[in-house]
C-alpha positions in Angstrom: 0.2 0.4 -0.1 1.4 3.7 -0.9 1.6 5.8 1.7 0.4 9.0 2.0 2.0 12.2 2.3 2.0 12.3 5.9 2.7 9.0 7.1 5.8 9.4 4.5 7.0 12.7 6.6 6.7 10.7 10.5 8.5 7.3 8.2 11.1 9.7 7.6 11.3 11.3 11.4 11.0 7.8 12.4 14.4 7.0 9.9 15.7 9.6 11.3 15.8 9.1 14.5 16.9 5.5 14.1 20.1 6.8 12.4 21.2 9.0 15.0 20.5 6.6 17.8 22.6 4.2 15.3 26.2 6.7 15.0 25.2 7.2 19.1 23.3 11.0 19.3 21.2 10.0 21.3 19.8 13.4 22.2 18.6 13.8 18.6 17.2 10.6 18.6 14.7 11.5 21.4 13.9 15.5 20.4 13.5 13.4 16.7 11.2 11.0 18.0 9.6 13.4 19.9 9.3 15.0 16.7 7.7 12.6 15.0 5.3 11.2 17.9 4.0 14.0 18.2 3.6 14.8 14.3 1.7 11.8 14.4 -0.6 12.0 16.6 -1.6 15.0 14.6 -2.1 14.6 11.5 -2.6 10.4 11.6 -5.0 8.1 13.1 -4.8 6.0 15.8 -4.8 2.8 14.1 -2.8 3.9 11.5 0.2 1.5 10.8 3.0 4.1 10.7 2.1 5.5 13.8 2.5 2.0 15.7 5.4 1.7 13.9 7.1 4.5 15.2 5.4 3.7 18.2 6.8 0.5 19.2 11.0 1.6 17.5 10.2 4.7 20.0 9.4 2.4 22.8 12.0 0.2 22.1 14.3 3.1 22.1 13.2 3.5 26.0 14.0 0.0 26.6 16.4 -1.1 24.9 19.0 2.3 24.6 18.1 4.4 27.3 16.9 2.0 30.2 13.5 3.2 31.4 11.6 0.5 30.9 8.9 2.6 32.6 8.8 5.4 29.7 9.1 2.3 27.3 6.1 0.9 28.1 4.0 4.2 28.4 4.3 4.8 24.9 3.5 1.2 23.5 0.4 1.1 26.1 -1.1 4.2 24.3 -0.2 3.3 21.4 -2.3 0.2 21.7 -5.1 1.1 23.4 -6.1 3.9 21.3 -5.7 2.2 18.7 -7.6 -0.5 19.8 -10.5 1.5 20.1 -10.1 2.9 16.7 -9.0 -0.3 14.7 -12.7 -0.6 13.5 -12.5 2.8 11.3 -9.3 2.0 9.8 -9.6 1.3 5.6 -9.3 -2.6 4.9 -5.7 -2.6 4.0 -4.1 -0.7 7.0 -6.8 -2.9 9.2 -4.7 -5.2 8.4 -1.0 -3.7 8.4 -2.4 -2.2 12.0 -3.7 -5.6 13.0 0.2 -6.8 12.4 1.8 -3.7 14.4 -0.6 -4.2 17.2 0.8 -7.6 17.5 4.6 -6.3 17.5 3.4 -4.0 20.0 1.7 -6.6 22.7 4.4 -8.9 22.1 6.7 -5.9 23.1 4.6 -5.2 26.4 4.8 -9.0 27.2 8.6 -9.2 26.3 9.9 -6.0 28.4 7.1 -7.0 30.7 8.9 -10.6 31.2 12.6 -8.9 31.4 11.4 -6.4 34.5 10.3 -9.0 36.3 12.8 -11.4 36.1 
């Protein structure tokens, strides 16, 4: 499925945040993730697959790189819960992708919760 202009902009910001993270520029990565998240919440519906993928990447950065599992779980849980309430409004193609992204978010949250408690 082709991305909209808004989806593409959010995706590009996510890619820039991941690149900054990989280069060890953690402050730039945090700022870019925050900007991408702000934009995605403004222009994309909660069940949009690009918005959900961004939430997964952003949460993953907090868990894996910035050692803040509470922040990671909060980001993932908020995105998950918002999308679950809105998923019935998603177009069919986006619905399938959103379900896939929701499954990944749920798996991430389960894994992180297990790692926190073990």
